[in-house]
PAMI-42495 format. One line per 8 residues: for each residue x negated, y negated, z of C-alpha. Coordinates in steps of 0.02 Angstrom, whole numbers, plus 32768, in hexadecimal, padded with zeros to 4 digits. Layout:
N
X,Y,Z ~ ...
// end
This chain:
94
C5EB,6F5A,2A5D ~ C5FC,7003,29E8 ~ C66C,7036,2A5E ~ C680,7089,2B02 ~ C5ED,7117,2B24 ~ C592,7173,2BB0 ~ C4ED,7142,2BE0 ~ C483,71BF,2BB4
C4DC,71B9,2AF8 ~ C4A9,70D3,2AFF ~ C3F6,711F,2B45 ~ C3DE,7196,2A96 ~ C420,70F2,2A48 ~ C38B,708F,2A7E ~ C30A,70FC,2A83 ~ C356,7119,29AE
C336,7044,29B0 ~ C27B,7070,29B5 ~ C292,7039,2A7B ~ C246,70FF,2A9D ~ C217,70C4,2B4E ~ C299,70A3,2B74 ~ C2CA,711A,2C2B ~ C357,7132,2C77
C368,70E9,2D2E ~ C34D,704C,2CD9 ~ C3D1,705C,2C78 ~ C443,70A0,2CF8 ~ C416,6FF0,2D6D ~ C42F,6F85,2CDA ~ C4E1,6FD8,2CC7 ~ C500,6FDA,2D5E
C4E1,6F10,2D73 ~ C54C,6EE6,2CCC ~ C5D6,6F38,2D00 ~ C5CA,6EEC,2DB7 ~ C5B6,6E38,2D50 ~ C645,6E65,2CF2 ~ C5F1,6E7D,2C52 ~ C63F,6F2F,2C32
C69C,6F99,2C74 ~ C694,704A,2CAA ~ C6ED,70E2,2CE2 ~ C6D2,71A4,2D10 ~ C70D,7205,2C8E ~ C714,72C9,2CA9 ~ C694,7342,2C38 ~ C6C1,7404,2BF7
C60D,7424,2C24 ~ C5DE,73EB,2CCC ~ C5F7,735A,2D37 ~ C655,72BD,2CF4 ~ C5E8,722F,2CB0 ~ C61F,7175,2CB4 ~ C647,711D,2C1B ~ C629,706C,2C02
C66E,6FF0,2B96 ~ C64A,6F28,2B5C ~ C6B6,6EC0,2BA2 ~ C6FD,6DFA,2B4E ~ C681,6DC0,2BB9 ~ C5FE,6E1E,2B98 ~ C611,6E1B,2AE2 ~ C5FB,6D47,2AEA
C559,6D74,2B39 ~ C525,6DDE,2AC6 ~ C553,6D74,2A44 ~ C4E7,6CF0,2A96 ~ C450,6D61,2AB6 ~ C449,6D9F,2A0B ~ C451,6CC9,29D1 ~ C39F,6CBA,2A34
C360,6D6D,29ED ~ C385,6D2B,293D ~ C322,6C84,2977 ~ C2A7,6CE5,29A2 ~ C27C,6D5B,2923 ~ C289,6CBD,2890 ~ C217,6C64,2919 ~ C19B,6CFE,28FD
C1B3,6D2D,2851 ~ C177,6C87,2823 ~ C0D8,6CA7,288B ~ C0B6,6D41,2842 ~ C0B4,6CDE,27A0 ~ C053,6C48,27C9 ~ BFE8,6CDA,2816 ~ BFE3,6D3D,2779
BFDD,6C8C,2717 ~ BF2D,6C51,275D ~ BEDF,6CFD,2753 ~ BF07,6CF9,268C ~ BF27,6C4C,2651 ~ BF46,6C8B,25B1
// end
C-alpha cells in the first residue's frame, strides 16, 4: 500500500519486518493470485541493468481488502496481548 514496487523490493521489505523465512517463489505466487483477483495490478518495466521487471501496485479493491485484514489482525493482536498479560499476572500475582 506504500506505492508501486518490484517483487524483489517487496520481498526485502517483508524480510525487514521480521519474516525472514519468506521466499521469492511463494511471494510471486501470491502476487500472481492477487493480480488475478484484482487486488493488485502489475506491468512490465524495462530495466537499465538487465531484463524487464514486473511492477506491482495495490488497487482500490486491494486497499479495501487490506483494511479488512488489518482490522482482523488488530483484533487478534489485542486478544493475544490480553492473553500474555493474563499469563504474566498468573506467574507473578503481586
